[in-house]
Every structure is written in C-alpha cells, then in structure tokens.
mmCIF file of the N, C-alpha and C atoms, coordinates in Angstrom:
data_MODEL
# 
_entry.id   MODEL 
# 
loop_
_atom_site.group_PDB 
_atom_site.id 
_atom_site.type_symbol 
_atom_site.label_atom_id 
_atom_site.label_alt_id 
_atom_site.label_comp_id 
_atom_site.label_asym_id 
_atom_site.label_entity_id 
_atom_site.label_seq_id 
_atom_site.pdbx_PDB_ins_code 
_atom_site.Cartn_x 
_atom_site.Cartn_y 
_atom_site.Cartn_z 
_atom_site.occupancy 
_atom_site.B_iso_or_equiv 
_atom_site.pdbx_formal_charge 
_atom_site.auth_seq_id 
_atom_site.auth_comp_id 
_atom_site.auth_asym_id 
_atom_site.auth_atom_id 
_atom_site.pdbx_PDB_model_num 
ATOM 1   N N  . MET A 1 1  ? -3.461  -4.806  7.339   1.00 0.00 ? 1  MET A N  1 
ATOM 2   C CA . MET A 1 1  ? -4.212  -4.969  6.101   1.00 0.00 ? 1  MET A CA 1 
ATOM 3   C C  . MET A 1 1  ? -3.286  -5.534  5.027   1.00 0.00 ? 1  MET A C  1 
ATOM 4   N N  . ASN A 1 2  ? -3.843  -6.366  4.172   1.00 0.00 ? 2  ASN A N  1 
ATOM 5   C CA . ASN A 1 2  ? -3.083  -6.935  3.061   1.00 0.00 ? 2  ASN A CA 1 
ATOM 6   C C  . ASN A 1 2  ? -2.709  -5.860  2.053   1.00 0.00 ? 2  ASN A C  1 
ATOM 7   N N  . GLN A 1 3  ? -1.614  -6.091  1.344   1.00 0.00 ? 3  GLN A N  1 
ATOM 8   C CA . GLN A 1 3  ? -1.208  -5.179  0.287   1.00 0.00 ? 3  GLN A CA 1 
ATOM 9   C C  . GLN A 1 3  ? -2.229  -5.241  -0.846  1.00 0.00 ? 3  GLN A C  1 
ATOM 10  N N  . VAL A 1 4  ? -2.600  -4.078  -1.365  1.00 0.00 ? 4  VAL A N  1 
ATOM 11  C CA . VAL A 1 4  ? -3.575  -3.982  -2.452  1.00 0.00 ? 4  VAL A CA 1 
ATOM 12  C C  . VAL A 1 4  ? -2.850  -3.458  -3.691  1.00 0.00 ? 4  VAL A C  1 
ATOM 13  N N  . ILE A 1 5  ? -2.930  -4.224  -4.768  1.00 0.00 ? 5  ILE A N  1 
ATOM 14  C CA . ILE A 1 5  ? -2.314  -3.836  -6.038  1.00 0.00 ? 5  ILE A CA 1 
ATOM 15  C C  . ILE A 1 5  ? -3.402  -3.858  -7.106  1.00 0.00 ? 5  ILE A C  1 
ATOM 16  N N  . MET A 1 6  ? -3.410  -2.813  -7.929  1.00 0.00 ? 6  MET A N  1 
ATOM 17  C CA . MET A 1 6  ? -4.382  -2.747  -9.019  1.00 0.00 ? 6  MET A CA 1 
ATOM 18  C C  . MET A 1 6  ? -3.647  -2.564  -10.337 1.00 0.00 ? 6  MET A C  1 
ATOM 19  N N  . TYR A 1 7  ? -3.940  -3.447  -11.273 1.00 0.00 ? 7  TYR A N  1 
ATOM 20  C CA . TYR A 1 7  ? -3.426  -3.343  -12.635 1.00 0.00 ? 7  TYR A CA 1 
ATOM 21  C C  . TYR A 1 7  ? -4.537  -2.702  -13.458 1.00 0.00 ? 7  TYR A C  1 
ATOM 22  N N  . SER A 1 8  ? -4.205  -1.620  -14.158 1.00 0.00 ? 8  SER A N  1 
ATOM 23  C CA . SER A 1 8  ? -5.254  -0.857  -14.831 1.00 0.00 ? 8  SER A CA 1 
ATOM 24  C C  . SER A 1 8  ? -4.737  -0.231  -16.119 1.00 0.00 ? 8  SER A C  1 
ATOM 25  N N  . THR A 1 9  ? -5.651  0.435   -16.822 1.00 0.00 ? 9  THR A N  1 
ATOM 26  C CA . THR A 1 9  ? -5.306  1.282   -17.959 1.00 0.00 ? 9  THR A CA 1 
ATOM 27  C C  . THR A 1 9  ? -6.028  2.620   -17.764 1.00 0.00 ? 9  THR A C  1 
ATOM 28  N N  . PRO A 1 10 ? -5.498  3.688   -18.351 1.00 0.00 ? 10 PRO A N  1 
ATOM 29  C CA . PRO A 1 10 ? -6.088  5.013   -18.137 1.00 0.00 ? 10 PRO A CA 1 
ATOM 30  C C  . PRO A 1 10 ? -7.511  5.180   -18.657 1.00 0.00 ? 10 PRO A C  1 
ATOM 31  N N  . THR A 1 11 ? -7.900  4.421   -19.681 1.00 0.00 ? 11 THR A N  1 
ATOM 32  C CA . THR A 1 11 ? -9.216  4.609   -20.293 1.00 0.00 ? 11 THR A CA 1 
ATOM 33  C C  . THR A 1 11 ? -10.284 3.649   -19.773 1.00 0.00 ? 11 THR A C  1 
ATOM 34  N N  . CYS A 1 12 ? -9.928  2.806   -18.825 1.00 0.00 ? 12 CYS A N  1 
ATOM 35  C CA . CYS A 1 12 ? -10.848 1.787   -18.310 1.00 0.00 ? 12 CYS A CA 1 
ATOM 36  C C  . CYS A 1 12 ? -11.842 2.400   -17.309 1.00 0.00 ? 12 CYS A C  1 
ATOM 37  N N  . VAL A 1 13 ? -13.118 2.335   -17.643 1.00 0.00 ? 13 VAL A N  1 
ATOM 38  C CA . VAL A 1 13 ? -14.169 2.882   -16.781 1.00 0.00 ? 13 VAL A CA 1 
ATOM 39  C C  . VAL A 1 13 ? -14.232 2.136   -15.451 1.00 0.00 ? 13 VAL A C  1 
ATOM 40  N N  . TYR A 1 14 ? -14.080 0.820   -15.489 1.00 0.00 ? 14 TYR A N  1 
ATOM 41  C CA . TYR A 1 14 ? -14.162 0.025   -14.263 1.00 0.00 ? 14 TYR A CA 1 
ATOM 42  C C  . TYR A 1 14 ? -12.947 0.242   -13.368 1.00 0.00 ? 14 TYR A C  1 
ATOM 43  N N  . CYS A 1 15 ? -11.819 0.583   -13.979 1.00 0.00 ? 15 CYS A N  1 
ATOM 44  C CA . CYS A 1 15 ? -10.637 0.944   -13.186 1.00 0.00 ? 15 CYS A CA 1 
ATOM 45  C C  . CYS A 1 15 ? -10.928 2.226   -12.415 1.00 0.00 ? 15 CYS A C  1 
ATOM 46  N N  . GLY A 1 16 ? -11.551 3.180   -13.066 1.00 0.00 ? 16 GLY A N  1 
ATOM 47  C CA . GLY A 1 16 ? -11.920 4.429   -12.400 1.00 0.00 ? 16 GLY A CA 1 
ATOM 48  C C  . GLY A 1 16 ? -12.891 4.192   -11.259 1.00 0.00 ? 16 GLY A C  1 
ATOM 49  N N  . ALA A 1 17 ? -13.849 3.299   -11.469 1.00 0.00 ? 17 ALA A N  1 
ATOM 50  C CA . ALA A 1 17 ? -14.813 2.974   -10.413 1.00 0.00 ? 17 ALA A CA 1 
ATOM 51  C C  . ALA A 1 17 ? -14.111 2.308   -9.235  1.00 0.00 ? 17 ALA A C  1 
ATOM 52  N N  . THR A 1 18 ? -13.144 1.445   -9.528  1.00 0.00 ? 18 THR A N  1 
ATOM 53  C CA . THR A 1 18 ? -12.392 0.777   -8.464  1.00 0.00 ? 18 THR A CA 1 
ATOM 54  C C  . THR A 1 18 ? -11.585 1.791   -7.665  1.00 0.00 ? 18 THR A C  1 
ATOM 55  N N  . LYS A 1 19 ? -10.918 2.708   -8.357  1.00 0.00 ? 19 LYS A N  1 
ATOM 56  C CA . LYS A 1 19 ? -10.135 3.745   -7.666  1.00 0.00 ? 19 LYS A CA 1 
ATOM 57  C C  . LYS A 1 19 ? -11.035 4.616   -6.796  1.00 0.00 ? 19 LYS A C  1 
ATOM 58  N N  . ALA A 1 20 ? -12.209 4.975   -7.295  1.00 0.00 ? 20 ALA A N  1 
ATOM 59  C CA . ALA A 1 20 ? -13.147 5.775   -6.510  1.00 0.00 ? 20 ALA A CA 1 
ATOM 60  C C  . ALA A 1 20 ? -13.594 5.018   -5.264  1.00 0.00 ? 20 ALA A C  1 
ATOM 61  N N  . PHE A 1 21 ? -13.848 3.717   -5.409  1.00 0.00 ? 21 PHE A N  1 
ATOM 62  C CA . PHE A 1 21 ? -14.236 2.875   -4.281  1.00 0.00 ? 21 PHE A CA 1 
ATOM 63  C C  . PHE A 1 21 ? -13.123 2.849   -3.236  1.00 0.00 ? 21 PHE A C  1 
ATOM 64  N N  . PHE A 1 22 ? -11.885 2.636   -3.684  1.00 0.00 ? 22 PHE A N  1 
ATOM 65  C CA . PHE A 1 22 ? -10.755 2.624   -2.757  1.00 0.00 ? 22 PHE A CA 1 
ATOM 66  C C  . PHE A 1 22 ? -10.622 3.971   -2.038  1.00 0.00 ? 22 PHE A C  1 
ATOM 67  N N  . LYS A 1 23 ? -10.753 5.063   -2.782  1.00 0.00 ? 23 LYS A N  1 
ATOM 68  C CA . LYS A 1 23 ? -10.634 6.403   -2.184  1.00 0.00 ? 23 LYS A CA 1 
ATOM 69  C C  . LYS A 1 23 ? -11.749 6.628   -1.161  1.00 0.00 ? 23 LYS A C  1 
ATOM 70  N N  . GLN A 1 24 ? -12.966 6.243   -1.499  1.00 0.00 ? 24 GLN A N  1 
ATOM 71  C CA . GLN A 1 24 ? -14.113 6.417   -0.599  1.00 0.00 ? 24 GLN A CA 1 
ATOM 72  C C  . GLN A 1 24 ? -13.893 5.691   0.726   1.00 0.00 ? 24 GLN A C  1 
ATOM 73  N N  . HIS A 1 25 ? -13.211 4.552   0.671   1.00 0.00 ? 25 HIS A N  1 
ATOM 74  C CA . HIS A 1 25 ? -13.005 3.736   1.870   1.00 0.00 ? 25 HIS A CA 1 
ATOM 75  C C  . HIS A 1 25 ? -11.581 3.837   2.424   1.00 0.00 ? 25 HIS A C  1 
ATOM 76  N N  . ASN A 1 26 ? -10.843 4.847   1.964   1.00 0.00 ? 26 ASN A N  1 
ATOM 77  C CA . ASN A 1 26 ? -9.478  5.097   2.442   1.00 0.00 ? 26 ASN A CA 1 
ATOM 78  C C  . ASN A 1 26 ? -8.584  3.867   2.354   1.00 0.00 ? 26 ASN A C  1 
ATOM 79  N N  . VAL A 1 27 ? -8.641  3.185   1.222   1.00 0.00 ? 27 VAL A N  1 
ATOM 80  C CA . VAL A 1 27 ? -7.824  1.999   0.991   1.00 0.00 ? 27 VAL A CA 1 
ATOM 81  C C  . VAL A 1 27 ? -6.569  2.424   0.225   1.00 0.00 ? 27 VAL A C  1 
ATOM 82  N N  . ALA A 1 28 ? -5.414  2.203   0.820   1.00 0.00 ? 28 ALA A N  1 
ATOM 83  C CA . ALA A 1 28 ? -4.150  2.490   0.146   1.00 0.00 ? 28 ALA A CA 1 
ATOM 84  C C  . ALA A 1 28 ? -3.885  1.372   -0.855  1.00 0.00 ? 28 ALA A C  1 
ATOM 85  N N  . PHE A 1 29 ? -3.426  1.747   -2.047  1.00 0.00 ? 29 PHE A N  1 
ATOM 86  C CA . PHE A 1 29 ? -3.153  0.735   -3.074  1.00 0.00 ? 29 PHE A CA 1 
ATOM 87  C C  . PHE A 1 29 ? -2.047  1.209   -3.996  1.00 0.00 ? 29 PHE A C  1 
ATOM 88  N N  . GLU A 1 30 ? -1.386  0.243   -4.604  1.00 0.00 ? 30 GLU A N  1 
ATOM 89  C CA . GLU A 1 30 ? -0.407  0.514   -5.643  1.00 0.00 ? 30 GLU A CA 1 
ATOM 90  C C  . GLU A 1 30 ? -1.113  0.278   -6.972  1.00 0.00 ? 30 GLU A C  1 
ATOM 91  N N  . GLU A 1 31 ? -0.827  1.143   -7.930  1.00 0.00 ? 31 GLU A N  1 
ATOM 92  C CA . GLU A 1 31 ? -1.470  1.011   -9.239  1.00 0.00 ? 31 GLU A CA 1 
ATOM 93  C C  . GLU A 1 31 ? -0.411  0.919   -10.323 1.00 0.00 ? 31 GLU A C  1 
ATOM 94  N N  . TYR A 1 32 ? -0.621  0.000   -11.246 1.00 0.00 ? 32 TYR A N  1 
ATOM 95  C CA . TYR A 1 32 ? 0.283   -0.169  -12.377 1.00 0.00 ? 32 TYR A CA 1 
ATOM 96  C C  . TYR A 1 32 ? -0.496  -0.027  -13.668 1.00 0.00 ? 32 TYR A C  1 
ATOM 97  N N  . ASN A 1 33 ? -0.008  0.841   -14.561 1.00 0.00 ? 33 ASN A N  1 
ATOM 98  C CA . ASN A 1 33 ? -0.636  1.065   -15.858 1.00 0.00 ? 33 ASN A CA 1 
ATOM 99  C C  . ASN A 1 33 ? -0.097  0.017   -16.829 1.00 0.00 ? 33 ASN A C  1 
ATOM 100 N N  . VAL A 1 34 ? -0.884  -0.999  -17.087 1.00 0.00 ? 34 VAL A N  1 
ATOM 101 C CA . VAL A 1 34 ? -0.436  -2.094  -17.942 1.00 0.00 ? 34 VAL A CA 1 
ATOM 102 C C  . VAL A 1 34 ? -0.518  -1.757  -19.434 1.00 0.00 ? 34 VAL A C  1 
ATOM 103 N N  . ALA A 1 35 ? -1.004  -0.562  -19.753 1.00 0.00 ? 35 ALA A N  1 
ATOM 104 C CA . ALA A 1 35 ? -0.980  -0.115  -21.146 1.00 0.00 ? 35 ALA A CA 1 
ATOM 105 C C  . ALA A 1 35 ? 0.440   0.271   -21.548 1.00 0.00 ? 35 ALA A C  1 
ATOM 106 N N  . THR A 1 36 ? 1.239   0.704   -20.574 1.00 0.00 ? 36 THR A N  1 
ATOM 107 C CA . THR A 1 36 ? 2.600   1.149   -20.873 1.00 0.00 ? 36 THR A CA 1 
ATOM 108 C C  . THR A 1 36 ? 3.682   0.329   -20.179 1.00 0.00 ? 36 THR A C  1 
ATOM 109 N N  . ASP A 1 37 ? 3.347   -0.340  -19.107 1.00 0.00 ? 37 ASP A N  1 
ATOM 110 C CA . ASP A 1 37 ? 4.329   -1.116  -18.338 1.00 0.00 ? 37 ASP A CA 1 
ATOM 111 C C  . ASP A 1 37 ? 4.204   -2.593  -18.715 1.00 0.00 ? 37 ASP A C  1 
ATOM 112 N N  . LEU A 1 38 ? 5.036   -3.020  -19.654 1.00 0.00 ? 38 LEU A N  1 
ATOM 113 C CA . LEU A 1 38 ? 4.937   -4.377  -20.192 1.00 0.00 ? 38 LEU A CA 1 
ATOM 114 C C  . LEU A 1 38 ? 5.320   -5.438  -19.166 1.00 0.00 ? 38 LEU A C  1 
ATOM 115 N N  . VAL A 1 39 ? 6.235   -5.122  -18.267 1.00 0.00 ? 39 VAL A N  1 
ATOM 116 C CA . VAL A 1 39 ? 6.628   -6.069  -17.223 1.00 0.00 ? 39 VAL A CA 1 
ATOM 117 C C  . VAL A 1 39 ? 5.451   -6.324  -16.288 1.00 0.00 ? 39 VAL A C  1 
ATOM 118 N N  . LYS A 1 40 ? 4.766   -5.257  -15.878 1.00 0.00 ? 40 LYS A N  1 
ATOM 119 C CA . LYS A 1 40 ? 3.602   -5.402  -14.988 1.00 0.00 ? 40 LYS A CA 1 
ATOM 120 C C  . LYS A 1 40 ? 2.433   -6.052  -15.721 1.00 0.00 ? 40 LYS A C  1 
ATOM 121 N N  . ARG A 1 41 ? 2.316   -5.794  -17.025 1.00 0.00 ? 41 ARG A N  1 
ATOM 122 C CA . ARG A 1 41 ? 1.262   -6.462  -17.807 1.00 0.00 ? 41 ARG A CA 1 
ATOM 123 C C  . ARG A 1 41 ? 1.475   -7.973  -17.776 1.00 0.00 ? 41 ARG A C  1 
ATOM 124 N N  . GLN A 1 42 ? 2.710   -8.413  -17.984 1.00 0.00 ? 42 GLN A N  1 
ATOM 125 C CA . GLN A 1 42 ? 3.008   -9.839  -17.955 1.00 0.00 ? 42 GLN A CA 1 
ATOM 126 C C  . GLN A 1 42 ? 2.755   -10.409 -16.564 1.00 0.00 ? 42 GLN A C  1 
ATOM 127 N N  . GLU A 1 43 ? 3.125   -9.648  -15.526 1.00 0.00 ? 43 GLU A N  1 
ATOM 128 C CA . GLU A 1 43 ? 2.873   -10.070 -14.140 1.00 0.00 ? 43 GLU A CA 1 
ATOM 129 C C  . GLU A 1 43 ? 1.375   -10.256 -13.905 1.00 0.00 ? 43 GLU A C  1 
ATOM 130 N N  . MET A 1 44 ? 0.570   -9.313  -14.406 1.00 0.00 ? 44 MET A N  1 
ATOM 131 C CA . MET A 1 44 ? -0.886  -9.386  -14.270 1.00 0.00 ? 44 MET A CA 1 
ATOM 132 C C  . MET A 1 44 ? -1.434  -10.640 -14.948 1.00 0.00 ? 44 MET A C  1 
ATOM 133 N N  . ILE A 1 45 ? -0.946  -10.925 -16.151 1.00 0.00 ? 45 ILE A N  1 
ATOM 134 C CA . ILE A 1 45 ? -1.414  -12.092 -16.895 1.00 0.00 ? 45 ILE A CA 1 
ATOM 135 C C  . ILE A 1 45 ? -1.043  -13.370 -16.160 1.00 0.00 ? 45 ILE A C  1 
ATOM 136 N N  . GLU A 1 46 ? 0.155   -13.422 -15.622 1.00 0.00 ? 46 GLU A N  1 
ATOM 137 C CA . GLU A 1 46 ? 0.591   -14.609 -14.890 1.00 0.00 ? 46 GLU A CA 1 
ATOM 138 C C  . GLU A 1 46 ? -0.240  -14.825 -13.624 1.00 0.00 ? 46 GLU A C  1 
ATOM 139 N N  . LYS A 1 47 ? -0.592  -13.737 -12.946 1.00 0.00 ? 47 LYS A N  1 
ATOM 140 C CA . LYS A 1 47 ? -1.387  -13.847 -11.716 1.00 0.00 ? 47 LYS A CA 1 
ATOM 141 C C  . LYS A 1 47 ? -2.834  -14.227 -11.995 1.00 0.00 ? 47 LYS A C  1 
ATOM 142 N N  . SER A 1 48 ? -3.408  -13.649 -13.050 1.00 0.00 ? 48 SER A N  1 
ATOM 143 C CA . SER A 1 48 ? -4.854  -13.773 -13.262 1.00 0.00 ? 48 SER A CA 1 
ATOM 144 C C  . SER A 1 48 ? -5.258  -14.628 -14.455 1.00 0.00 ? 48 SER A C  1 
ATOM 145 N N  . GLY A 1 49 ? -4.356  -14.800 -15.397 1.00 0.00 ? 49 GLY A N  1 
ATOM 146 C CA . GLY A 1 49 ? -4.725  -15.470 -16.635 1.00 0.00 ? 49 GLY A CA 1 
ATOM 147 C C  . GLY A 1 49 ? -5.610  -14.602 -17.519 1.00 0.00 ? 49 GLY A C  1 
ATOM 148 N N  . GLN A 1 50 ? -5.688  -13.312 -17.218 1.00 0.00 ? 50 GLN A N  1 
ATOM 149 C CA . GLN A 1 50 ? -6.598  -12.395 -17.906 1.00 0.00 ? 50 GLN A CA 1 
ATOM 150 C C  . GLN A 1 50 ? -5.840  -11.268 -18.595 1.00 0.00 ? 50 GLN A C  1 
ATOM 151 N N  . LEU A 1 51 ? -6.429  -10.741 -19.656 1.00 0.00 ? 51 LEU A N  1 
ATOM 152 C CA . LEU A 1 51 ? -5.922  -9.538  -20.305 1.00 0.00 ? 51 LEU A CA 1 
ATOM 153 C C  . LEU A 1 51 ? -6.774  -8.332  -19.951 1.00 0.00 ? 51 LEU A C  1 
ATOM 154 N N  . GLY A 1 52 ? -7.997  -8.557  -19.451 1.00 0.00 ? 52 GLY A N  1 
ATOM 155 C CA . GLY A 1 52 ? -8.898  -7.461  -19.107 1.00 0.00 ? 52 GLY A CA 1 
ATOM 156 C C  . GLY A 1 52 ? -8.509  -6.814  -17.793 1.00 0.00 ? 52 GLY A C  1 
ATOM 157 N N  . VAL A 1 53 ? -8.857  -5.559  -17.651 1.00 0.00 ? 53 VAL A N  1 
ATOM 158 C CA . VAL A 1 53 ? -8.592  -4.807  -16.429 1.00 0.00 ? 53 VAL A CA 1 
ATOM 159 C C  . VAL A 1 53 ? -9.900  -4.267  -15.867 1.00 0.00 ? 53 VAL A C  1 
ATOM 160 N N  . PRO A 1 54 ? -9.958  -3.929  -14.602 1.00 0.00 ? 54 PRO A N  1 
ATOM 161 C CA . PRO A 1 54 ? -8.864  -4.017  -13.653 1.00 0.00 ? 54 PRO A CA 1 
ATOM 162 C C  . PRO A 1 54 ? -8.666  -5.439  -13.137 1.00 0.00 ? 54 PRO A C  1 
ATOM 163 N N  . VAL A 1 55 ? -7.439  -5.703  -12.751 1.00 0.00 ? 55 VAL A N  1 
ATOM 164 C CA . VAL A 1 55 ? -7.109  -6.900  -11.988 1.00 0.00 ? 55 VAL A CA 1 
ATOM 165 C C  . VAL A 1 55 ? -6.609  -6.383  -10.645 1.00 0.00 ? 55 VAL A C  1 
ATOM 166 N N  . ILE A 1 56 ? -7.244  -6.832  -9.573  1.00 0.00 ? 56 ILE A N  1 
ATOM 167 C CA . ILE A 1 56 ? -6.914  -6.367  -8.228  1.00 0.00 ? 56 ILE A CA 1 
ATOM 168 C C  . ILE A 1 56 ? -6.381  -7.536  -7.418  1.00 0.00 ? 56 ILE A C  1 
ATOM 169 N N  . SER A 1 57 ? -5.227  -7.317  -6.826  1.00 0.00 ? 57 SER A N  1 
ATOM 170 C CA . SER A 1 57 ? -4.602  -8.310  -5.967  1.00 0.00 ? 57 SER A CA 1 
ATOM 171 C C  . SER A 1 57 ? -4.676  -7.805  -4.531  1.00 0.00 ? 57 SER A C  1 
ATOM 172 N N  . ILE A 1 58 ? -5.324  -8.581  -3.672  1.00 0.00 ? 58 ILE A N  1 
ATOM 173 C CA . ILE A 1 58 ? -5.412  -8.250  -2.243  1.00 0.00 ? 58 ILE A CA 1 
ATOM 174 C C  . ILE A 1 58 ? -4.856  -9.453  -1.498  1.00 0.00 ? 58 ILE A C  1 
ATOM 175 N N  . GLY A 1 59 ? -3.644  -9.298  -0.975  1.00 0.00 ? 59 GLY A N  1 
ATOM 176 C CA . GLY A 1 59 ? -2.974  -10.440 -0.374  1.00 0.00 ? 59 GLY A CA 1 
ATOM 177 C C  . GLY A 1 59 ? -2.768  -11.493 -1.437  1.00 0.00 ? 59 GLY A C  1 
ATOM 178 N N  . ASP A 1 60 ? -3.289  -12.698 -1.214  1.00 0.00 ? 60 ASP A N  1 
ATOM 179 C CA . ASP A 1 60 ? -3.167  -13.796 -2.172  1.00 0.00 ? 60 ASP A CA 1 
ATOM 180 C C  . ASP A 1 60 ? -4.393  -13.944 -3.069  1.00 0.00 ? 60 ASP A C  1 
ATOM 181 N N  . GLU A 1 61 ? -5.376  -13.066 -2.906  1.00 0.00 ? 61 GLU A N  1 
ATOM 182 C CA . GLU A 1 61 ? -6.626  -13.158 -3.666  1.00 0.00 ? 61 GLU A CA 1 
ATOM 183 C C  . GLU A 1 61 ? -6.604  -12.237 -4.884  1.00 0.00 ? 61 GLU A C  1 
ATOM 184 N N  . ILE A 1 62 ? -7.084  -12.747 -6.012  1.00 0.00 ? 62 ILE A N  1 
ATOM 185 C CA . ILE A 1 62 ? -7.165  -11.983 -7.253  1.00 0.00 ? 62 ILE A CA 1 
ATOM 186 C C  . ILE A 1 62 ? -8.632  -11.746 -7.592  1.00 0.00 ? 62 ILE A C  1 
ATOM 187 N N  . THR A 1 63 ? -8.962  -10.514 -7.937  1.00 0.00 ? 63 THR A N  1 
ATOM 188 C CA . THR A 1 63 ? -10.298 -10.155 -8.399  1.00 0.00 ? 63 THR A CA 1 
ATOM 189 C C  . THR A 1 63 ? -10.145 -9.520  -9.774  1.00 0.00 ? 63 THR A C  1 
ATOM 190 N N  . VAL A 1 64 ? -10.912 -9.996  -10.732 1.00 0.00 ? 64 VAL A N  1 
ATOM 191 C CA . VAL A 1 64 ? -10.893 -9.434  -12.078 1.00 0.00 ? 64 VAL A CA 1 
ATOM 192 C C  . VAL A 1 64 ? -12.171 -8.635  -12.254 1.00 0.00 ? 64 VAL A C  1 
ATOM 193 N N  . GLY A 1 65 ? -12.023 -7.367  -12.605 1.00 0.00 ? 65 GLY A N  1 
ATOM 194 C CA . GLY A 1 65 ? -13.176 -6.483  -12.769 1.00 0.00 ? 65 GLY A CA 1 
ATOM 195 C C  . GLY A 1 65 ? -13.541 -5.817  -11.456 1.00 0.00 ? 65 GLY A C  1 
ATOM 196 N N  . PHE A 1 66 ? -14.443 -4.856  -11.536 1.00 0.00 ? 66 PHE A N  1 
ATOM 197 C CA . PHE A 1 66 ? -14.897 -4.142  -10.343 1.00 0.00 ? 66 PHE A CA 1 
ATOM 198 C C  . PHE A 1 66 ? -16.054 -4.913  -9.727  1.00 0.00 ? 66 PHE A C  1 
ATOM 199 N N  . ASP A 1 67 ? -15.751 -5.643  -8.664  1.00 0.00 ? 67 ASP A N  1 
ATOM 200 C CA . ASP A 1 67 ? -16.733 -6.442  -7.937  1.00 0.00 ? 67 ASP A CA 1 
ATOM 201 C C  . ASP A 1 67 ? -16.792 -5.885  -6.516  1.00 0.00 ? 67 ASP A C  1 
ATOM 202 N N  . GLU A 1 68 ? -17.666 -4.904  -6.315  1.00 0.00 ? 68 GLU A N  1 
ATOM 203 C CA . GLU A 1 68 ? -17.722 -4.174  -5.052  1.00 0.00 ? 68 GLU A CA 1 
ATOM 204 C C  . GLU A 1 68 ? -17.949 -5.080  -3.847  1.00 0.00 ? 68 GLU A C  1 
ATOM 205 N N  . SER A 1 69 ? -18.836 -6.051  -3.963  1.00 0.00 ? 69 SER A N  1 
ATOM 206 C CA . SER A 1 69 ? -19.117 -6.913  -2.809  1.00 0.00 ? 69 SER A CA 1 
ATOM 207 C C  . SER A 1 69 ? -17.909 -7.792  -2.471  1.00 0.00 ? 69 SER A C  1 
ATOM 208 N N  . ARG A 1 70 ? -17.232 -8.309  -3.476  1.00 0.00 ? 70 ARG A N  1 
ATOM 209 C CA . ARG A 1 70 ? -16.037 -9.124  -3.219  1.00 0.00 ? 70 ARG A CA 1 
ATOM 210 C C  . ARG A 1 70 ? -14.914 -8.275  -2.627  1.00 0.00 ? 70 ARG A C  1 
ATOM 211 N N  . LEU A 1 71 ? -14.694 -7.087  -3.187  1.00 0.00 ? 71 LEU A N  1 
ATOM 212 C CA . LEU A 1 71 ? -13.650 -6.213  -2.648  1.00 0.00 ? 71 LEU A CA 1 
ATOM 213 C C  . LEU A 1 71 ? -13.963 -5.829  -1.207  1.00 0.00 ? 71 LEU A C  1 
ATOM 214 N N  . SER A 1 72 ? -15.204 -5.529  -0.938  1.00 0.00 ? 72 SER A N  1 
ATOM 215 C CA . SER A 1 72 ? -15.606 -5.175  0.436   1.00 0.00 ? 72 SER A CA 1 
ATOM 216 C C  . SER A 1 72 ? -15.319 -6.328  1.393   1.00 0.00 ? 72 SER A C  1 
ATOM 217 N N  . LYS A 1 73 ? -15.655 -7.533  0.970   1.00 0.00 ? 73 LYS A N  1 
ATOM 218 C CA . LYS A 1 73 ? -15.413 -8.715  1.807   1.00 0.00 ? 73 LYS A CA 1 
ATOM 219 C C  . LYS A 1 73 ? -13.919 -8.905  2.048   1.00 0.00 ? 73 LYS A C  1 
ATOM 220 N N  . LEU A 1 74 ? -13.111 -8.842  0.993   1.00 0.00 ? 74 LEU A N  1 
ATOM 221 C CA . LEU A 1 74 ? -11.677 -9.053  1.129   1.00 0.00 ? 74 LEU A CA 1 
ATOM 222 C C  . LEU A 1 74 ? -11.001 -7.976  1.977   1.00 0.00 ? 74 LEU A C  1 
ATOM 223 N N  . LEU A 1 75 ? -11.555 -6.763  1.942   1.00 0.00 ? 75 LEU A N  1 
ATOM 224 C CA . LEU A 1 75 ? -10.970 -5.640  2.676   1.00 0.00 ? 75 LEU A CA 1 
ATOM 225 C C  . LEU A 1 75 ? -11.603 -5.443  4.054   1.00 0.00 ? 75 LEU A C  1 
ATOM 226 N N  . GLY A 1 76 ? -12.639 -6.210  4.356   1.00 0.00 ? 76 GLY A N  1 
ATOM 227 C CA . GLY A 1 76 ? -13.307 -6.067  5.649   1.00 0.00 ? 76 GLY A CA 1 
ATOM 228 C C  . GLY A 1 76 ? -14.114 -4.787  5.765   1.00 0.00 ? 76 GLY A C  1 
ATOM 229 N N  . ILE A 1 77 ? -14.650 -4.312  4.642   1.00 0.00 ? 77 ILE A N  1 
ATOM 230 C CA . ILE A 1 77 ? -15.481 -3.104  4.617   1.00 0.00 ? 77 ILE A CA 1 
ATOM 231 C C  . ILE A 1 77 ? -16.923 -3.530  4.765   1.00 0.00 ? 77 ILE A C  1 
ATOM 232 N N  . LYS A 1 78 ? -17.632 -2.899  5.679   1.00 0.00 ? 78 LYS A N  1 
ATOM 233 C CA . LYS A 1 78 ? -19.041 -3.255  5.921   1.00 0.00 ? 78 LYS A CA 1 
ATOM 234 C C  . LYS A 1 78 ? -19.964 -2.242  5.313   1.00 0.00 ? 78 LYS A C  1 
# 
C-alpha cells in the first residue's frame, strides 16, 4: 500500500471525518498538525497549492478535503 500522509489542524471537522474514515478501514497514516508545524505547513502548500485542510497524500496523488469516493478509489477500498 502507498504511504498515506494527512496534513490537518485540530479544529478541522473534515480532518476528523477523514481520520474516522481511515480508522474504519484500518488505513495506517501519518498526520501532521499544520497549525503548529510550520515546516510541514510549507510542505503541504508546495504539494497542493492549498492552505485549506485536510490535504491527503497517497503515493503521488494529492486530495484536498474529505472526498470519500476518491480516497476509497486511491486506497482500493470497495
């Protein structure tokens, strides 16, 4: 499986929904709090061109926001 990285903030509702989705489907992921980690925030912006969260990196694919159907497709979840 591709490495899954999520850039998030603690107060983001969609970040919470993404984490719940990952937990429900037993998806291991690394999470970076871009509210406090300025290096990871810059990395997120460079990867996505976005300031909004969540930004999810799965392999070479970037998803901005909680898009359940896209995440399912990228992760091979049926």
